N, C-alpha and C positions, 0 to 999 in steps of 0.2 A: 937273687930271688925277685927283687923288684923289677928287673928287666923282663921277666917272663909273666908278670901279673896281667898285662893286657891280653896276651895270648890265652892265658887261663880263663879269663872272663869271657872271651869270645868262643872258646871251645864248644860249649854246649849248643849254641845257636848255629855255629858253622856245621856241626855234625848233624843238625836237623835240616840242613839244606837251605839255610837263609842266605840268599845271594849277597845281600848287603854286608853281612858278617863275613862271608867268605872273601869278598872283595877287600874288606878292611883288613882281614888277617893276611891276605896276599900283600897288601901295601906295607904292613908292619914288617913282614919278612923282606920285602923289597928294599925298604929303607933301613932296616936294622934298628927300628925304633920300637922298643918293648919286646923285641925278639932278636936273636942273632941274625945278621944279614945272611940270607939264604935264598938265592935265586931259584933253586930247584923247588923249594917249598912255596915261594912266591908264585911260580908258574902253576903249581898244582892247585893252589887256592884261586888264583885268577881264572884258571880254566873252568873250575867248578862254577864260579859265578858267571863267566862268559857264556857257558853253555846254557845258562838260564836267561840269557839276554841282557846281562849287565854291560852297558856300553863302555863304562870306564874300564872294567876288567878286560873287555875285548881289546881296547886300545892298549892297555898295559901288556897284555899277552902279545900283541903285535910288536910292541917295543922290545920285549924279551927275545922274540924270534928275530927281529931285525938286528939286534946286538949279539945274539948267541949267548944270552945269559940264562942259565938254568935249563935251556933247551938248545938243541943244535941250531946254528944260524941257518935260517931258511927264509929268504926274502919273499917267496911265494906264499908261505904260511903267514908271514907278517902282513902282506898285502890283503890276504883273505880276512884276517882278524880286523884290520883297519877298515875294510869295506863293511863288515858286519857292524862295527862300532858306528859307522857313519849313517847306517840305515835306521 
């Protein structure tokens, strides 16, 4: 139960479109800290934040595409997200 407490607390604000909360939830899934490690869920939440211009989420989404974690490995997609993060 304790492991899921952080995701429970973030859930209302992530569903309201808060990019910081979405990026944070993606990181929790990415690390398996407060949530089960789940790269598919990490990619989903990083993408929501990245599409709102969150540079860290864009970088992390690039990492997931580069490594093929939670998404198909795609170096062109990785490079596109890294470029967005850099701007």
